[in-house]
C-alpha positions, 0 to 999 in steps of 0.5 A: 669753026665754033670750037676754034672760036670757043677755044680762043675766047676761053684762052682770052678769058684765061689770059685776062684773068691772069693779067688781072691777077698780075695787075692786082699783085702789081698794085699791091706792090705799088701800095707796099712801095708807097707805104715803104716810101712814107716810112722812109720819109718818117725815118729820114725826118727822125734822123734829121731831128736827132741832136748830134752830141756836142763835143764841147758840152760832153768832153770839154765842159766836164774838164772846165768844171772839174778844174774850176772846182779844184782851183776855185776859179770861174770858167768860160769856154771860147769857140769852136774857132777856125778850121781846127775847130779849137776851143779854149777854156779860160779860168778866171777870178771874175767873169764880168772882167775881160780875159785880157784885163785879168790873169787867167789860166787856159787850156786850148783843145781841138777835136781829133777823132770824136768817134773815139772821144779823142781831143788834142791840146795846144802846147803853146809852141810852134811846129818847126816842120811847118811854115805858113805865109802870114795872113794865109789860111793856114797861119790864120787858123793856127795850123802851125801850132803844135798839138799833142794827144790830151792825156787820160789822167786829170793830174796830167791834164792839170799840168797842161793848164797854162797861165796867161803870163806864160 
C-alpha cells in the first residue's frame, strides 16, 4: 500500500508543481495585460489631447489673407454657422465699422470633403430643385443655396468674390 501512496503523493506533487507553474504564467500574463491596459490608457489620453487641424485656419484663412493683400482690404471670417458649417470671409475698409454699414466683398465657403481639403463656395443663387418651408431647419440653414466646388486656381477664386451690393 505504501507504494501506491507514494505514487499518488508523487503525482500530487507533480500536479501542484505544474499548477504552480501555470499560476505563475497566468500571473505574468495578467501583469502583461495590466501593463498593456496602462499603455492603452496613456495612448488614449494622447489621442484625446491631439489638436484636430482647423479647416478654417488652414484652408479659409490663407485665402482671406491672400486676397486681403491683393485687394488692399482688411478681412474677417465669420462662422462656422449652422448645419452646413459655412463660413463667410468679409473684406472691408475698416474692421471697426460693422459689415452692414460699409461696402464689403465676400466669399461664403463650406466644408465638403475635409480629408481631401475640399471646400465648396456659395454661388449666391437658390437651388431650383429644392424647396424648404419657411422657418424649417433646411431653410434656416441655407440648404436651398447653390454650392459648387471651389476651384484650385486663385485667379478663378478671385472671380467668385462678390460685393455686398450684388
